[in-house]
C-alpha positions in Angstrom: 0.6 0.3 0.1 1.1 3.3 -1.2 2.2 5.3 2.8 -0.2 8.5 1.7 -3.0 6.5 1.3 -2.3 4.6 4.8 -1.9 8.1 5.9 -5.2 9.5 4.7 -6.9 6.4 5.7 -6.0 6.4 9.5 -6.0 10.1 10.1 -9.3 11.4 8.6 -9.0 15.6 7.7 -10.3 17.7 5.3 -6.7 18.7 3.8 -4.6 16.3 1.9 -1.9 15.7 -1.3 -5.2 14.2 -3.1 -8.0 16.1 -2.6 -6.8 19.6 -0.7 -6.5 22.9 -1.4 -3.2 24.8 0.3 -3.7 28.3 0.9 -0.4 30.4 -0.1 -0.1 34.6 0.4 -2.2 34.9 -3.4 -5.0 32.4 -3.6 -6.3 29.2 -3.0 -3.4 26.8 -4.6 -4.6 23.3 -4.8 -1.6 20.7 -4.9 -3.0 17.2 -6.0 -0.8 14.4 -6.2 -0.6 10.7 -7.6 1.5 7.8 -7.8 3.0 5.4 -10.2 0.6 2.7 -11.3 0.9 -0.5 -12.9 -0.7 -2.2 -15.3 -3.1 -3.9 -12.4 -3.5 -0.7 -10.4 -1.4 -1.1 -7.8 1.5 1.2 -6.8 4.8 0.9 -8.3 6.1 2.0 -4.7 6.1 -0.6 -1.9 5.7 0.2 1.4 8.9 -2.4 3.1 11.7 -0.6 0.4 13.1 2.7 -0.4 11.9 3.8 -3.9 13.8 7.2 -4.2 14.8 10.0 -6.7 12.7 8.9 -9.7 13.1 10.6 -13.2 10.7 10.4 -15.6 11.6 10.5 -19.7 9.3 10.6 -22.6 11.1 9.0 -25.8 10.5 10.1 -29.1 7.4 7.3 -29.7 5.5 9.3 -27.2 6.4 6.4 -24.3 7.7 7.0 -20.9 10.5 5.9 -19.0 10.7 5.9 -15.3 14.5 5.3 -13.2 14.2 5.4 -10.1 17.0 4.3 -7.1 15.7 1.7 -4.7 16.6 -1.0 -1.5 14.0 -3.3 -3.3 15.2 -7.3 -3.4 14.6 -8.6 -7.1 14.9 -12.6 -8.1 18.6 -12.0 -8.6 19.8 -10.7 -5.3 19.4 -7.6 -5.3 21.1 -5.4 -2.5 21.9 -2.5 -0.8 20.7 0.0 -3.3 20.1 -0.6 -6.9 19.1 1.4 -10.0 15.0 0.0 -11.5 13.4 0.9 -14.9 10.5 0.8 -15.7 8.2 1.5 -19.3 4.9 2.7 -20.1 2.2 0.5 -21.2 0.6 3.1 -23.7 1.8 6.1 -24.8 1.6 9.5 -22.3 -1.2 12.1 -23.9 0.3 15.3 -22.4 -2.4 16.1 -20.0 -1.0 15.0 -16.8 -2.1 11.5 -16.6 0.1 9.0 -16.5 -0.3 6.1 -18.2 -0.1 2.9 -15.9 3.5 1.4 -16.1 4.9 -2.4 -16.9 7.1 -3.8 -14.0 10.0 -2.3 -13.2 13.5 -3.9 -14.0 16.8 -3.9 -12.1 19.8 -2.5 -14.5 22.9 -5.3 -14.1 26.3 -5.2 -15.0 27.3 -8.4 -16.6 23.7 -9.9 -15.7 24.1 -8.7 -12.0 22.5 -6.5 -9.8 24.8 -3.0 -9.0 24.3 -3.9 -4.9 25.5 0.1 -4.5 26.0 0.0 -0.5 24.9 3.9 0.1 21.9 5.9 -1.3 22.4 7.3 -4.9 22.2 10.4 -7.2 20.5 9.8 -10.2 20.5 12.0 -13.7 18.7 10.3 -17.3 18.6 12.0 -20.4 16.6 10.5 -23.4 17.7 10.1 -27.0 15.1 8.4 -29.7 13.6 5.5 -27.8 16.4 4.9 -25.4 17.9 6.2 -22.4 21.3 6.8 -20.7 21.2 7.0 -16.6 24.0 8.1 -14.3 24.2 7.4 -10.7 26.6 8.2 -7.7 26.9 6.8 -4.2 28.8 8.4 -1.7 31.5 7.1 -2.7 33.0 6.2 -6.0 32.9 8.4 -9.5 29.9 9.1 -11.5 28.9 6.4 -13.8 26.7 5.9 -16.8 24.8 3.2 -18.6 25.5 4.4 -22.4 22.2 4.3 -24.1 19.8 1.5 -23.4 16.1 0.6 -24.2 13.8 0.9 -21.4 11.4 -1.0 -22.6 12.1 -4.8 -21.3 10.4 -8.1 -19.2 13.6 -8.9 -18.2 16.3 -6.9 -15.8 18.5 -4.8 -18.3 22.0 -5.2 -18.7 24.2 -2.3 -20.0 27.1 -5.0 -20.6 30.0 -5.7 -18.2 29.5 -3.1 -15.7 28.5 1.0 -15.8 30.8 2.8 -17.5 32.9 6.6 -15.4 32.5 9.4 -17.1 35.6 10.8 -19.3 36.2 13.9 -17.1 38.2 12.4 -14.7 38.1 15.3 -11.9 34.5 15.9 -12.6 34.2 12.5 -11.8 34.3 12.4 -8.3 31.9 15.5 -7.5 28.2 15.3 -6.2 26.1 14.5 -9.1 23.1 17.0 -9.1 21.7 16.8 -12.1 21.6 18.2 -16.1 20.8 21.5 -17.7 18.7 22.4 -20.7 21.7 20.6 -23.5 22.2 17.7 -21.1 25.7 19.1 -19.8 26.2 17.4 -16.7 26.0 19.9 -13.3 28.2 18.6 -10.2 29.0 20.2 -7.1 32.5 20.4 -5.5 31.2 20.7 -2.1 28.1 22.1 0.2 29.4 25.5 -0.7 30.5 25.2 -4.5 32.2 25.4 -6.8 29.1 24.2 -9.0 30.3 22.9 -12.7 28.9 21.9 -15.8 30.6 19.7 -17.9 30.4 17.2 -21.2 30.3 14.0 -19.3 31.3 13.0 -22.9 34.9 14.7 -23.3 38.3 14.7 -21.1 38.9 18.4 -21.6 38.8 20.8 -20.0 39.3 19.9 -16.2 36.7 20.9 -14.0 35.5 23.3 -12.3 34.7 24.9 -15.3 31.6 26.7 -16.3 31.2 27.5 -12.6 28.3 29.1 -11.4 28.3 32.2 -9.6 25.3 31.0 -7.2 27.0 28.3 -4.9 23.7 28.2 -2.8 22.5 24.8 -4.8 25.8 23.3 -3.7 23.6 21.5 -1.1 20.8 20.4 -3.5 19.7 17.0 -3.5 19.0 17.5 -7.1 18.4 20.4 -9.6 16.4 20.5 -12.4 16.2 22.8 -16.0 12.8 24.4 -16.1 11.2 25.3 -19.8 12.5 28.9 -20.6 9.4 30.1 -22.5 7.5 29.3 -19.6 9.4 31.4 -17.2 10.7 34.2 -19.4 14.5 33.5 -18.5 17.6 31.7 -20.1 18.1 29.1 -17.5 15.9 28.2 -14.5 16.1 25.0 -11.9 14.1 23.8 -9.4 16.0 22.7 -6.9 15.6 19.9 -3.8 17.3 20.3 -0.8 18.8 18.5 2.1 16.2 20.4 3.9 13.0 18.6 2.2 12.6 22.1 0.3 12.1 22.9 -3.7 12.9 26.5 -4.3 13.6 28.4 -7.6 17.2 29.3 -8.6 19.0 30.1 -11.5 22.8 29.9 -12.4 23.6 33.6 -10.9 20.8 33.6 -8.2 18.8 31.9 -5.2 15.5 32.0 -5.3 12.0 31.5 -3.1 10.9 28.5 -1.6 7.9 27.4 -2.8 6.1 27.7 -0.6 2.6 26.2 -1.4 4.4 22.9 -2.0 5.8 23.1 1.1 3.0 23.5 3.6 1.0 20.6 1.4 3.8 18.0 2.5 3.9 19.6 6.1 0.3 19.1 6.9 0.4 15.7 5.1 3.3 14.8 7.3 5.7 13.9 4.6 9.3 15.1 4.0 10.7 15.8 0.5 13.7 13.1 -0.8 14.2 14.4 -4.1 12.5 16.6 -6.7 13.3 16.3 -10.4 10.8 18.3 -13.5 9.6 15.8 -15.8 9.6 17.7 -19.7 7.1 16.2 -21.8 6.8 16.5 -25.5 4.9 19.1 -25.0 4.8 22.1 -22.1 1.5 21.3 -20.9 2.2 18.4 -20.0 5.1 18.9 -17.8 5.4 17.6 -14.4 7.1 17.9 -10.8 8.2 14.0 -10.0 9.1 13.3 -6.5 9.9 11.6 -4.0 8.6 11.4 -0.2 9.0 9.9 3.1 7.1 9.9 6.4 10.7 11.7 8.1 13.9 12.1 7.1 16.1 8.9 6.8 12.3 6.5 6.4 11.4 4.8 3.0 10.3 7.1 0.2 7.5 6.7 -2.1 7.5 8.4 -5.4 4.3 11.0 -6.7 3.7 13.6 -9.1 2.3 16.7 -8.8 -1.2 16.4 -11.4 -2.6 19.8 -11.4 0.1 22.4 -11.7 3.3 22.2 -13.9 7.1 23.0 -12.7 6.3 26.5 -14.4 3.0 27.4 -13.1 5.0 26.4 -9.1 7.8 28.6 -10.3 5.3 31.5 -11.6 3.3 31.3 -8.4 6.9 33.1 -6.6 8.8 34.6 -9.9 7.1 36.9 -11.7 7.6 35.9 -15.8 11.5 37.2 -17.1 12.6 37.8 -13.3 15.5 36.6 -11.9 14.3 34.5 -8.6 15.1 36.5 -5.7 14.9 34.5 -1.6 
């Protein structure tokens, strides 16, 4: 059972993620969420396991690929933390309503689970009908799968092993995400510098293309918001280690998305990651996130179903302006 459903059934209140309004300083702001589900209607997330850092991609054929990290077990001796991928059963209509997904498959190297010993940071990109998944645990280098098909009824094998990014100095930094051009963004530490680099090139060395806004160094992940929708060249929604979602750019740190924070608080949930899903058209964009009952507890995976990431941004930062705290 999805933990949010369980919480609602046990504690009866009028305000909850699935049917509630959250007041902010402008107007009532409804924030509704839904979980990722299998073809039989059951949720992908399982309460016994930590399912976190979900990333959603749309393929060129309209189908979706869900990438996430989990501590769940599997038929081939999964232990610790692994990467799972699930493809959608049907194409995405761009209406904010997710299709059902096929059973998630674990990513393997040489047909064996990767079995990372600690929590993973993830990023992913798509090209045609394939995806490339990037992962980093608390130790070691940023690794990538190479282009793989997310459609499979068996474990998804990446070859002998995951490859390390070529830019070796950057590879040991904290993986934060990708920008609009699919350049990788990393952090040298909680206070920066923040770099972005081509993961497939050996030069120049890190740090390069550094951000002036070093405050995002403490982020769990950051993700790009469509420039045309917010009126500036690059803006990011940033999920930080304190469970907050904020608006930032490469040069400016901005406000907490308070209506989202309020909804999380009132549902006794703690956000553990958040990423922007960019659909084939802007109207279908979604905020994808994982959340737990408290810091350190097992997470489940959700989406915001009635507000696009751009709409969340524009609630607190006017169109065409840099965000301000």
